[in-house]
N, C-alpha and C positions, 0 to 999 in steps of 0.2 A: 645864902644864895646871892650870887653877884648879878649885876645888871646884865640884861640881854643886849646883844648887838645885832644889827640887821644888815642884809645885803639888798641891793636894788632888785635882785631876783627873788626876793621874799623868803629867804632863809633866815633863821635866827640861830644864834650861838650863845650859850651861857656857860660860864666857867664854874664848875663845881669841884672844889679841891684842886687836884692836878689834872682833871680831864675837862674837855669841852663837850657839851651836849648840843646836838644839832637837830633842827627840825624845820618845818615850814610854818609860816605865820598864819594867823587866823584869816587875814585878808586873802592869802594864797589858797587856803582850803575852801573859802567861800567862792572864789573865782572858778575853781576846779569842779566844785559840786561833790556829790557822793563818791567817795573813793572806793574802788573795787579791787585794787591790787597794788602792792608795794614790792619793788625789787630792791632788796637791801644790799649794801656793799659787803664785801668779805672782811671778816676780822683779820687784822694784820696788814690790810691794804694801805699802802702809802698814797696819800692824796696831796695834790698841789692845790693852792688857793684857786678857786674858780673851776676846778675839775669836776666833771659829772661824778657824783658819788652814788646816787640812787635814782630809781625811776618810780614815779607814782602815776597810777592810772585811775581816772574817774570815768563815770558814764559819759562824760562830755569830751575828755581829752586826756592825753598823757603828758607828763612834764618831768623834767630832770630836777633833781635836787643837787645843786652844786655846792661844793665844800666852801664854806665861808672863810676858812683858814686852812693852811697846810698842816699835815700831821699824819698820824697813823691811827686807823680804826681799831679801837680796843673792845667795843661791844656794839651789838645791833639790837634793835627792839623787835625780838622775835614774835611778840604778841601781835604785831602788825600783819604778819603772814596769815593769821587766822581772822583778824579783825582790823582791816585797813581803816575802817570808819573811826577808829580811835583818834586818828588825825583830825577828822571832822569834829568830834565831840570835845577833844582836849588837845589842840595842836601844840600848846607850849607846856603840857604836862605829860600825861600818859601817852600822848601821840608823838613823843620824840622819835627820831629815826635812827640815829647812831651816836656813839660817843667816841672821842678821839683824844690822843695826846697832841699837844701843839708842837710844831717844829719851830715856830717863831711867834711868840706872844705879841710882838710888835704889829703883826698883821691886824690884830683887833682894833688898833687905833684908826685904821682906815675904814672901819665899818660905822654905820649910823647908830646913834643911840635911839632910845624910844621916841623922844620928841622929834628928832630929825626924820625918823621913819614915818611917824604919823603925818608929818608935813609932806613927805614924799608921796604917800598914798592918797593924800587929800587932793593933790594936783590933778 
């Protein structure tokens, strides 16, 4: 498993083999509270870096999941349709949102590593 990278909008991306796995951070799910619905992207959808990819709704608010990198969606976490709270219980594991191929791996270099993200949310 490679190191995760983070966006200022609290998405994470982790490269596993030749795919990027995307989800929201533990901090983001804590801010949203109990999740009640997830609108997943369509498989084969082309995403630009920063484009809205999914929508997550909690009892408190709804939020967009923006794509941390550009590429093509190759899989979605269908378990979230029946159990959106997987994101609450395991945001960086079973609560992943979608997987994608990368159009430009160089975009990863512009994202924060774990230390930078922890400093970012501490401010």
